[in-house]
N, C-alpha and C positions, 0 to 999 in steps of 0.2 A: 503493499499500500504506499502510495506517495501522497504526501500532503504538501500542497503548495500554499504559501502565505505571502500574499501581495501587500504592497504598501506604496505610498508616495502619491496618490491621486490628490486632487484638489481643484480649487479655482484659480485660473490664471488669466491674465489679459492677453489678447491677440499679440502675437510676437514674443510672448515670454517663453519661458522653459520649465519643464518639469522632469524629474527622474522617477521612473517606476521601478520597484524591486519586486522580485519574486523568489522567495527562498524555499528550498527543499531540504530541510534538516534531516539528516540521517539517511537520505536516499538519493543524494545527488549523483553519486557514482553509478546508480542504476539507470540513469536518464541518458537516452541517446540524443534526442532532439527537444529543444524547449522553444516556445514560440510565444508571441504576443498576438492576441486577437482583439477586436473591439466590436462593440455593437451600439449604434446610435439608436434612438427611439424610432420605431417604425421601420427599421432597416434589419436586414439579416446580419448575423455575425460575420465578420470578415477577417482575414489574415492581415497582419500588419508586418511581422518580420519574424525570422527563425534564426537559431543558431544551433549548430550540432556540437557534440561532445568534443569534436576536434577543433571547434572555433570557427567553422565555415558558416558564414552569415548569408541571409537573404533578407531583402526588404522590398515591399510592394513599391511601385512607381510613385503612389501618391504620398509617400513619406520619404523617399530617397533624397538624401542631401539635408534632411531635417531631422530624422530619428536614427539613432543608432543603437543596435542591440549588442550586448556584451555579456560575458560571464566571469565570475570570480569563483573558481573552483575551491579555494581555500575558505571562502565564506558561504559555499553552497548556494550561491545567488546569481540570478540572471537579472540584467538591468535593461531598461528602455530609456534611453536619454532622448528627450523630446525638446526640439528647439524650434524657434519661429512658428509657435503654435497658431493654428487657424480656428476660427469658430467651427468649422466643419470637422475638427479633430475631436469635438465634444462627443463623448461616448463612455460606455463602461468598458474598461480594458480588462482582458482576462489573460491570466498566464496559462499555458498548456504544456504538458510534458508527454513525451512518448518514451517508454522505457525501452531497453534493448530487448526485453521479452515481448514487445509489442502492445503492451498496455498503455492506455492513455488516460490522462488526468487533467481536470480543470481546477483553477483557482476559484475563489468566491467572487472575484471582480473588484475593481476599484474605479470609482467615478472621476473622470477628468472632464471639467467644464472649463471652456474657453470663452471669455466675454469679449465683446467688440469695443 
């Protein structure tokens, strides 16, 4: 069982920055891929960025150049650094993990609100 603990959401003005964290205490070494997804009101959940256990990253075009995903293995944590935030980035952001055994887990979500 993998427990994902998210933090770092909040309210920020457009153009500002936030950093989200997703910790997986005790099971980080079991995780192959970690990702951030988001879901805005009335929209489907969508992928934002991924990072593999080897550090290979991927980011969707709508966040490239603004968001950076990274991981700190010593802290069992994945981060999403978000810069130049736009009002359309307002959403609940979810951490997602896939283990080497093929099981997947979701975090509880953290709200990010960008005001104009």
